[in-house]
C-alpha positions in Angstrom: 0.0 0.0 0.0 1.4 3.4 -1.0 0.7 7.0 0.0 -2.9 8.1 0.2 -4.1 4.5 -0.7 -2.5 4.6 -4.1 -0.9 1.3 -5.2 1.5 0.7 -8.0 -1.3 -1.1 -9.8 -3.3 2.2 -10.0 -0.5 4.0 -11.8 0.2 4.3 -15.5 3.5 2.7 -16.6 5.3 5.9 -17.1 4.2 7.3 -13.7 5.7 4.2 -12.1 9.0 4.9 -14.0 8.9 8.5 -12.8 8.5 7.6 -9.2 11.2 4.9 -9.6 13.5 7.5 -11.2 13.3 9.8 -8.1 14.3 6.9 -5.8 17.0 5.5 -8.1 18.7 8.8 -8.8 18.5 10.2 -5.2 16.5 13.2 -6.5 13.7 14.7 -4.5 11.4 15.4 -7.4 10.8 14.8 -11.1 8.6 16.0 -13.8 7.8 15.1 -17.4 7.4 17.8 -20.1 6.0 16.9 -23.5 6.2 19.0 -26.7 2.7 20.2 -27.7 1.6 18.8 -31.1 0.1 22.1 -32.0 2.6 24.8 -31.0 6.3 25.1 -30.0 5.6 24.8 -26.3 6.6 22.3 -23.6 3.8 21.4 -21.2 4.3 19.8 -17.8 2.1 16.6 -17.8 3.3 14.9 -14.6 5.1 15.9 -11.5 6.4 13.7 -8.7 7.7 14.8 -5.3 6.6 18.4 -5.7 3.2 20.0 -5.5 1.8 20.9 -8.9 0.8 24.4 -7.8 4.3 25.1 -6.6 5.6 24.8 -10.2 2.6 26.5 -11.7 4.6 29.3 -13.3 6.4 26.7 -15.3 3.5 24.5 -16.4 4.1 25.7 -20.0 7.5 26.8 -21.3 8.2 28.0 -24.8 10.8 26.0 -26.8 12.6 29.2 -27.7 12.8 30.5 -24.2 16.3 31.1 -22.7 16.5 28.4 -20.1 17.9 24.9 -19.4 14.6 23.2 -20.0 14.2 24.6 -23.5 17.8 24.1 -24.2 17.6 20.4 -23.5 15.0 19.8 -26.1 16.5 22.3 -28.6 20.0 20.9 -28.5 18.9 17.3 -27.7 21.3 16.9 -24.8 21.3 16.5 -21.0 21.6 19.9 -19.3 22.8 20.0 -15.7 22.7 23.1 -13.4 24.4 22.2 -10.2 24.2 25.5 -8.3 22.0 28.6 -8.1 25.1 30.6 -9.0 25.4 28.5 -12.2 21.8 29.2 -13.0 22.3 33.0 -12.5 25.4 32.9 -14.7 24.1 30.7 -17.6 20.4 31.5 -17.5 19.8 34.8 -15.7 16.2 35.1 -16.8 15.3 31.6 -15.4 17.2 32.4 -12.2 15.1 35.5 -11.6 12.0 33.3 -11.3 13.7 30.5 -9.3 15.4 32.1 -6.3 16.0 28.8 -4.5 19.0 26.6 -3.8 18.8 23.3 -5.6 20.4 21.3 -8.4 18.6 20.5 -11.7 19.0 18.1 -14.6 17.0 18.1 -17.8 17.2 15.0 -20.1 15.6 15.0 -23.6 12.9 12.5 -24.4 13.4 11.4 -28.0 10.4 9.3 -28.9 9.2 8.2 -32.3 6.1 10.3 -32.2 6.6 12.4 -29.1 9.4 14.6 -27.8 9.9 16.2 -24.4 12.1 16.5 -21.3 12.6 14.7 -18.1 13.3 17.2 -15.3 14.9 16.2 -12.0 15.5 18.2 -8.8 18.1 17.6 -6.1 18.7 19.5 -2.8 21.4 22.1 -2.7 23.9 19.8 -0.9 24.3 17.7 -4.1 27.8 17.8 -5.5 28.2 20.4 -8.2 28.4 17.8 -10.9 26.6 14.5 -11.8 28.5 11.3 -11.3 28.8 8.9 -14.2 26.4 6.6 -12.3 23.8 9.3 -11.8 24.1 10.4 -15.4 23.5 6.8 -16.5 20.4 6.6 -14.2 19.0 9.8 -15.6 19.5 8.9 -19.2 18.2 5.3 -18.7 15.1 6.7 -17.0 14.5 9.1 -19.8 14.8 6.1 -22.2 12.3 4.1 -20.2 9.8 7.0 -20.2 10.3 7.5 -23.9 9.7 3.8 -24.6 6.5 3.8 -22.6 5.3 6.9 -24.4 6.0 5.2 -27.8 4.0 2.2 -26.8 1.0 4.3 -25.8 -1.5 4.4 -28.7 -3.8 7.0 -27.2 -4.1 10.5 -28.6 -2.9 13.1 -26.1 -2.6 16.8 -25.5 -1.0 19.0 -22.8 -3.4 19.0 -19.8 -4.6 22.2 -18.2 -3.0 21.1 -14.9 -0.3 18.4 -14.5 -1.0 15.3 -12.6 0.8 15.0 -9.3 2.2 11.5 -8.6 3.0 10.6 -5.0 6.2 8.8 -4.2 5.6 5.1 -3.5 7.8 4.2 -0.6 7.9 1.0 1.6 7.2 1.6 5.2 5.2 0.5 8.3 1.4 0.4 8.2 0.1 3.9 9.2 -2.8 2.3 11.1 -0.4 0.8 13.6 1.5 4.0 14.4 -1.2 6.6 13.7 -2.9 6.5 17.2 0.4 6.7 19.1 1.6 9.6 17.0 -1.7 11.4 17.5 -1.5 11.0 21.2 2.0 12.4 21.2 1.1 15.5 19.1 -2.0 16.3 21.1 0.0 16.6 24.2 2.2 19.3 22.7 1.5 22.9 23.7 2.2 24.2 20.2 0.3 23.8 17.0 1.4 20.9 14.9 0.4 20.4 11.3 1.2 18.0 8.6 1.1 18.9 4.9 1.5 16.7 1.8 3.7 17.9 -1.0 0.7 19.5 -2.6 0.4 21.8 0.4 -2.8 20.2 1.7 -3.3 19.8 5.4 -3.2 16.1 6.3 -3.1 16.4 10.1 -3.4 19.1 12.8 -3.6 18.8 16.6 -6.1 20.7 18.7 -3.6 23.5 19.5 -3.1 24.2 15.8 -6.9 24.3 15.2 -7.3 26.7 18.2 -4.5 29.0 17.0 -5.7 29.1 13.4 -9.3 29.7 14.5 -10.7 26.8 12.4 -11.9 23.3 13.2 -10.0 20.3 12.0 -12.8 19.4 9.6 -12.6 22.8 8.0 -8.8 22.5 7.5 -8.1 18.9 6.6 -7.6 18.5 2.9 -7.4 22.2 2.2 -4.5 24.6 1.3 -4.0 26.7 4.5 -3.6 30.0 2.6 -7.1 29.3 1.0 -8.8 28.2 4.2 -7.4 30.7 6.6 -7.6 34.4 5.4 -4.6 35.7 7.3 -2.4 32.9 5.9 -3.1 34.1 2.3 -0.2 36.6 2.4 2.5 35.7 -0.1 5.1 35.5 2.7 3.6 32.1 3.8 3.5 30.5 0.4 7.0 31.8 -0.4 8.5 30.2 2.7 6.5 27.0 2.0 8.0 26.9 -1.6 11.5 27.5 -0.2 11.1 24.5 2.1 9.7 22.3 -0.7 12.5 23.2 -3.2 15.4 23.5 -0.8 14.4 20.6 1.5 15.8 22.5 4.5 14.0 23.7 7.6 12.6 27.2 7.4 11.7 29.4 10.4 10.0 32.8 10.3 7.7 35.1 12.2 4.5 36.5 10.6 1.6 38.6 11.7 -1.8 37.1 12.5 -5.2 38.5 13.2 -5.8 41.2 15.9 -2.2 42.3 16.0 -0.9 38.9 17.2 2.4 37.5 15.9 3.3 33.8 15.3 6.5 31.8 15.1 6.3 29.3 12.3 8.8 26.5 11.6 8.7 24.2 8.6 10.5 20.8 8.4 10.4 19.3 4.9 10.7 15.7 4.1 10.4 13.4 1.1 6.6 13.0 1.5 5.5 16.3 3.0 6.2 19.0 5.5 5.7 19.2 9.2 4.9 22.6 10.7 4.9 24.0 14.2 2.9 27.1 15.1 3.2 29.0 18.3 2.5 32.6 19.6 5.5 34.8 19.2 6.9 36.5 22.3 7.3 39.6 20.0 5.0 42.4 21.2 4.0 45.5 19.4 3.6 48.8 21.2 1.2 51.5 20.2 3.9 53.9 19.1 6.1 51.4 17.3 5.8 51.4 13.5 4.3 48.2 12.1 7.0 45.7 10.9 7.5 45.4 7.2 5.6 42.4 5.8 5.2 41.1 2.3 1.4 41.6 2.1 -1.4 42.7 4.4 -2.8 39.8 6.6 -6.3 40.4 5.2 -5.3 40.0 1.5 -8.4 38.4 -0.1 -8.1 35.0 -1.6 -7.3 34.8 -5.3 -4.6 37.5 -5.3 -1.3 36.9 -7.0 0.6 34.3 -5.1 4.3 34.1 -4.7 4.6 31.9 -7.8 3.0 34.5 -9.9 5.3 37.1 -8.4 8.4 35.1 -9.3 6.9 34.6 -12.7 6.5 38.4 -13.1 10.1 38.8 -12.1 11.2 36.3 -14.7 9.2 38.0 -17.4 10.4 41.4 -16.4 14.0 40.2 -16.7 13.3 38.9 -20.2 11.6 42.1 -21.3 14.5 44.2 -19.9 16.8 42.5 -22.4 14.7 43.3 -25.5 16.1 45.9 -27.9 14.0 46.0 -31.0 10.2 45.8 -31.5 10.7 42.3 -32.9 12.5 41.3 -29.6 9.5 42.6 -27.6 7.0 40.7 -29.8 9.0 37.5 -29.6 9.4 37.7 -25.9 5.7 38.2 -25.3 4.8 35.4 -27.7 7.5 32.9 -26.5 7.3 33.4 -22.8 4.1 35.3 -21.8 1.7 33.2 -23.9 2.8 29.9 -22.5 3.0 31.3 -19.0 -0.7 32.2 -19.0 -1.9 29.3 -21.2 -3.0 31.7 -24.0 -3.0 30.6 -27.7 -3.2 34.0 -29.4 -1.6 37.4 -29.2 -1.8 40.7 -30.9 0.4 43.7 -30.2 -0.7 47.0 -31.6 1.1 50.4 -31.6 -0.6 53.7 -31.6 0.4 55.4 -34.9 -1.1 58.9 -35.4 -4.8 58.2 -35.1 -4.6 54.5 -36.0 -3.7 51.2 -34.4 -0.9 49.5 -36.3 -0.5 45.8 -35.6 3.3 45.2 -35.2 3.2 41.6 -34.1 0.9 38.6 -33.7 0.8 34.9 -32.9 -2.0 32.4 -33.3 -4.1 34.4 -35.7 -4.9 33.9 -39.4 -3.1 36.6 -41.4 -6.4 37.5 -43.1 -7.9 38.3 -39.6 -4.9 40.4 -38.8 -5.2 42.3 -42.1 -8.9 43.1 -41.2 -7.9 44.4 -37.8 -4.9 46.4 -38.8 -5.3 50.1 -39.0 -8.4 50.5 -36.8 -9.0 54.0 -35.5 -7.8 54.6 -31.9 -11.4 55.2 -30.9 -12.9 52.1 -32.5 -15.8 50.4 -30.9 -15.6 47.3 -33.1 -13.4 45.7 -30.5 -12.7 46.7 -26.9 -9.3 48.2 -27.9 -10.7 51.7 -28.3 -12.4 51.8 -24.9 -9.3 50.2 -23.2 -7.0 52.8 -24.7 -9.3 55.8 -23.9 -9.9 54.7 -20.3 -6.5 53.1 -19.6 -8.4 50.3 -17.8 -7.8 46.6 -18.9 -10.7 44.5 -20.0 -11.2 40.8 -19.5 -13.8 38.6 -21.3 -14.2 35.0 -20.1 -16.3 33.8 -23.0 -17.9 35.0 -26.3 -21.2 35.7 -24.7 -19.6 38.2 -22.3 -17.8 39.8 -25.2 -21.0 39.9 -27.4 -22.8 41.9 -24.8 -20.3 44.7 -25.0 -19.1 44.4 -28.6 -21.4 42.3 -30.8 -19.1 42.1 -33.8 -15.9 41.3 -32.0 -16.2 37.5 -31.4 -16.8 36.7 -35.1 -13.6 38.6 -36.2 -11.2 36.0 -34.8 -13.1 33.0 -33.6 -11.4 33.2 -30.1 -13.3 32.3 -27.0 -11.7 34.5 -24.2 -9.7 37.7 -24.2 -7.5 40.0 -22.1 -7.1 43.5 -23.4 -4.2 45.2 -21.8 -3.6 49.0 -22.4 0.1 49.8 -22.9 0.6 53.2 -21.2 3.8 55.1 -20.4 3.3 58.2 -18.3 -0.3 58.5 -19.4 0.8 58.3 -23.0 -0.9 55.7 -25.1 1.7 53.4 -26.6 -0.5 50.6 -27.8 -2.5 47.6 -26.7 -1.6 43.9 -26.1 -4.3 41.3 -26.5 -4.0 37.8 -25.2 -6.7 35.4 -26.4 -7.8 31.8 -25.8 -9.2 29.1 -28.0 -11.6 28.0 -25.1 -13.5 30.0 -22.5 -11.1 31.1 -19.7 -11.8 32.6 -16.3 -9.4 35.3 -15.2 -8.8 35.0 -11.4 -7.8 38.0 -9.4 -4.2 36.8 -9.3 -4.0 36.5 -13.0 -5.5 39.9 -13.5 -3.1 41.5 -11.1 -0.1 40.0 -12.8 -1.3 40.8 -16.3 -1.9 44.4 -15.4 1.6 44.7 -13.9 3.0 42.9 -16.9 1.2 45.4 -19.3 3.3 48.2 -17.7 6.5 46.3 -18.3 5.5 45.5 -21.9 4.7 49.2 -22.4 8.1 50.3 -21.2 9.9 47.8 -23.3 7.7 48.6 -26.3 8.3 52.4 -25.9 12.1 51.8 -25.8 11.9 49.5 -28.8 9.9 51.9 -30.9 12.4 54.6 -30.2 15.3 52.3 -31.0 13.7 51.1 -34.2 13.1 54.8 -35.3 16.7 55.7 -34.6 17.9 52.5 -36.3 15.8 53.3 -39.5 17.2 56.8 -39.5 20.7 55.7 -39.0 20.4 52.9 -41.6 19.0 55.3 -44.2 21.8 57.8 -43.5 24.5 55.1 -43.7 23.2 53.7 -47.0 23.0 57.3 -48.4 26.6 58.0 -47.5 28.1 54.7 -48.8 28.3 54.1 -52.5 25.1 52.6 -54.0 27.2 50.6 -56.5 30.9 50.5 -57.2 31.7 51.7 -60.8 32.8 49.1 -63.4 36.5 49.3 -64.2 37.9 47.2 -67.1 40.1 44.3 -66.0 39.2 44.9 -62.4 36.9 42.7 -60.4 35.6 44.2 -57.1 33.3 43.5 -54.2 32.7 45.1 -50.8 31.1 44.5 -47.5 30.0 46.7 -44.6 28.9 45.4 -41.2 27.9 47.6 -38.3 28.9 46.8 -34.7 26.9 44.1 -33.1 25.1 46.6 -30.8 24.1 50.2 -31.2 22.2 52.1 -33.9 23.9 50.3 -36.8 25.8 53.4 -38.0 29.4 54.3 -37.9 32.2 56.0 -39.7 33.8 53.2 -41.7 33.7 53.7 -45.4 35.1 52.4 -48.7 35.1 53.7 -52.3 36.3 52.9 -55.8 36.9 55.8 -58.2 37.3 55.2 -61.9 40.2 57.2 -63.3 39.8 56.2 -67.0 40.0 52.8 -68.7 43.4 51.8 -67.3 43.5 53.3 -63.8 41.4 53.5 -60.6 41.6 54.7 -57.1 40.6 52.6 -54.1 40.1 54.1 -50.7 39.1 52.8 -47.3 38.9 54.6 -44.0 37.5 54.8 -40.4 36.1 57.8 -38.7 36.4 57.8 -34.9 33.1 56.9 -33.2 29.8 55.1 -33.9 27.2 57.8 -34.2 25.5 60.1 -36.7 28.3 62.7 -36.2 30.9 60.1 -37.3 28.8 59.1 -40.3 28.3 62.8 -41.4 32.1 63.4 -41.2 32.6 60.2 -43.2 30.5 61.6 -46.0 32.6 64.8 -46.0 35.9 62.8 -46.2 34.5 60.8 -49.1 33.6 64.0 -50.9 37.1 65.5 -50.3 38.8 62.3 -51.6 36.6 62.3 -54.7 37.5 65.9 -55.4 41.2 65.3 -55.5 41.3 61.7 -56.8 43.9 61.2 -59.5 46.6 63.3 -57.9 49.5 61.7 -56.1 48.3 59.5 -53.2 50.2 61.7 -50.6 48.7 64.9 -52.1 45.1 63.4 -51.9 45.5 62.7 -48.2 47.2 66.0 -47.5 44.4 67.9 -49.2 41.7 65.8 -47.4 43.5 66.6 -44.1 43.3 70.3 -45.0 39.5 70.0 -45.4 39.1 68.3 -42.0 41.2 71.0 -40.3 39.0 73.7 -41.9 35.9 71.8 -40.6 37.4 72.0 -37.0 36.1 68.6 -36.2 37.2 66.9 -33.0 37.1 63.5 -34.6 40.1 61.8 -36.3 40.1 59.7 -39.4 42.4 56.8 -40.5 42.5 56.4 -44.3 44.3 54.3 -47.0 44.4 55.6 -50.6 45.6 53.4 -53.5 46.3 54.5 -57.1 46.1 51.4 -59.3 47.7 51.4 -62.7 46.3 48.4 -64.6 48.6 48.9 -67.7 51.9 49.0 -65.8 50.7 46.6 -63.1 51.8 48.9 -60.2 50.4 50.3 -57.0 51.1 53.6 -55.4 49.6 54.0 -52.0 49.6 56.3 -48.9 48.3 55.8 -45.4 46.9 58.1 -42.8 47.5 55.8 -39.9 45.4 52.9 -41.4 46.0 49.2 -41.4 48.2 47.7 -44.1 46.4 46.1 -47.1 46.8 42.5 -47.9 48.2 41.5 -51.3 48.0 38.0 -52.8 50.4 37.7 -55.8 50.6 34.7 -58.2 54.3 35.2 -58.9 57.0 34.0 -58.5 54.8 31.6 -56.4 51.4 32.2 -55.0 51.8 34.0 -51.6 50.0 36.6 -49.5 51.6 39.4 -47.5 50.5 42.5 -45.5 52.1 45.3 -47.6 54.5 47.4 -45.5 53.3 51.0 -45.8 55.0 53.9 -44.1 52.1 55.6 -42.3 51.4 59.3 -42.1 49.4 61.0 -39.3 45.7 60.5 -38.9 43.5 63.0 -40.8 42.4 65.9 -38.7 45.2 65.6 -36.1 48.0 67.8 -37.6 47.8 71.3 -39.2 47.9 71.1 -42.9 51.4 72.5 -43.1 52.9 69.7 -40.9 51.1 66.7 -42.3 53.2 64.5 -44.6 52.0 61.3 -46.2 54.8 59.2 -47.7 54.0 57.2 -50.9 54.8 53.5 -51.2 55.0 51.7 -54.5 54.5 48.0 -55.1 54.0 45.7 -58.2 50.6 44.4 -59.0 51.0 41.4 -61.4 48.0 40.1 -63.4 45.9 37.8 -61.2 46.8 39.7 -58.0 44.3 40.2 -55.3 44.0 43.1 -52.9 42.1 43.3 -49.6 41.5 46.6 -47.9 39.8 46.5 -44.4 39.1 48.4 -41.2 40.1 47.4 -37.7 36.7 45.8 -37.0 37.9 42.8 -39.0 41.1 42.2 -36.9 40.7 43.8 -33.5 40.0 41.1 -30.8 40.1 41.6 -27.1 43.3 40.4 -25.4 44.9 39.7 -28.8 47.8 41.6 -30.3 46.6 43.2 -33.6 49.7 42.0 -35.4 48.9 38.4 -34.6 45.3 39.0 -35.8 46.6 40.5 -39.1 48.9 37.5 -39.5 46.0 35.1 -39.0 43.9 37.0 -41.4 46.7 36.9 -44.0 47.0 33.1 -43.7 43.2 32.7 -44.2 43.3 35.1 -47.1 46.1 33.1 -48.8 44.3 29.8 -48.3 41.1 31.1 -49.9 42.4 33.5 -52.6 41.2 31.3 -55.5 37.6 31.5 -54.4 35.1 33.9 -56.2 35.3 37.4 -54.6 31.8 37.3 -53.0 32.6 33.9 -51.4 36.0 35.2 -50.2 34.5 38.3 -48.7 31.9 36.2 -46.7 34.7 33.8 -45.7 36.9 36.6 -44.3 33.9 38.0 -42.3 33.0 34.5 -41.1 36.6 33.8 -40.0 36.7 36.8 -37.7 33.1 36.4 -36.6 33.9 33.0 -35.2 36.6 34.4 -32.9 34.8 37.3 -31.3 31.6 39.3 -31.2 31.9 42.5 -33.3 32.4 45.5 -31.1 33.4 47.8 -34.0 32.2 48.5 -37.5 33.8 46.5 -40.3 34.4 47.6 -43.9 36.0 45.3 -46.5 37.0 46.0 -50.1 38.4 43.2 -52.4 39.9 43.9 -55.8 41.3 41.4 -58.3 43.5 42.5 -61.3 42.3 40.3 -64.2 
């Protein structure tokens, strides 16, 4: 006989495997997530050793979410997190919602028809890594569960609430020891309570019933924070969750009714929690300020519990990392939809007097097209009223929606809706709509969290819209300043690339150009203006103009005259520049450098080889008065079939690496791939450097081949 009268014969085969996995691995809890057949979401179907409500914020997790659970199914590998510090370092968003000390393992379930993840939880005193034996137990258990799933012919879907499976452990008959234990506990002067892992009261002595102000019949089988109003404060559920997850005793003092205070101690075990309740010797005087507590003792049932609060923290962390509007939409769709069990989402932005839909999930594109561009004061859907009033609206079923907006239910075919106004300092940013395929009741806790979440979405959306506007402006300016197309030059093949830094407004001062000087000559130029902003881009345009105006003169004179222009502009920015005069008839180069990196030359004679051309540099443009600036000219042969590479420092600068070593490595890669078509070679050079470091600077690249 097992816990609560459940025998192993009553269990499904995979639930028996799940309970056995907990005992075999030494874990304290396990759960099985399965991939939804309809959407990229992992749903918790079964949990063993933990109350289902305790893990409610993680009943549904997007496959694309940044966390160890999703990573296990995406990368099809066992993921181990041995410490809370590791969780914070590797998965900061997940750590924000799981502020407990424990170890976790996530093993992928690779079935024929079904995929998922086996999740296991150990206490914090587990060593920081899995032993080979433990890893074998975890993987073999995942294989057993997968095999049972493959053998199950029944159709399935993710349940609304996971099934909680008790641990089946051998032990003495409770009937033989129950009476003696009851006598012992009834003699204690303090309140004694027993909870199962679901948080339900399984036992209480007379002292506990007296202190809680409820009879034993009213409390047995209930969750205490639902049955006793003053226990509904999040502080109690939070400490209970800490005891369940950490499996260590928890002691705290909390306020009760009529100004009384109670000392509460929780002692967790494998099958439940023992609690002791006693009046606290702490007294409050009339002139003493009330102690700071998590929530008022008379918080009504149904408010946001601590699980939802942690969920809100997790989602806030995810939204804080969004940059573009696409990031915001993806975060709402990938993390908020699964967290609240919604199937549809529409995010609209207020654009002049219209609502422009900027992101959606779970809707037919034709429906989105009909709803896009509605007036801000529309009454076709609740959006207009929600934006005017700033008050969210919740509709649990189509009948409720029809009474207020008769045409709205037929527009989308959804069955329940949450309309959340997105306001920033009383300014209407837009509206976020969550919708459900079936009727859905919004509890007070859900409403409170969704309203708070709407404020976070609004802040993230406001930042993203501003970023996108700046990005579009910067991108347009950058494209206008760089050459639209390089001019054709006989016997010269050419290609170019420009990549902005990995972060920022995608604008900078790197530039390149090719200037045709007749049928047998050309000038190539590449440069880098100090900075990554619109000011740098504007100066870059002026430098290009100055070079164009003097192209064809001796390379040193071109740079000297360009320097004179910069000095006249009195700019506080400096510019590095490399100017090459290419004579295709004589097969020679003449070049001058204003503090720029040396070009790479691959020559086919006398044997194929690549070198970084030694160029005597002159001063940066804009740093010396025109009378002092001198730019020496270097000459070099350019045999037929030669290949030139001009680049900016974004291609070779790597943290903690000497730039000379980086240029040497780039030269070797350049030599190995010189025979490839120019477009392929350009992509190969960018990919080569991109593998070694994240771009922190703009990159310009110009390749020229003398045919």
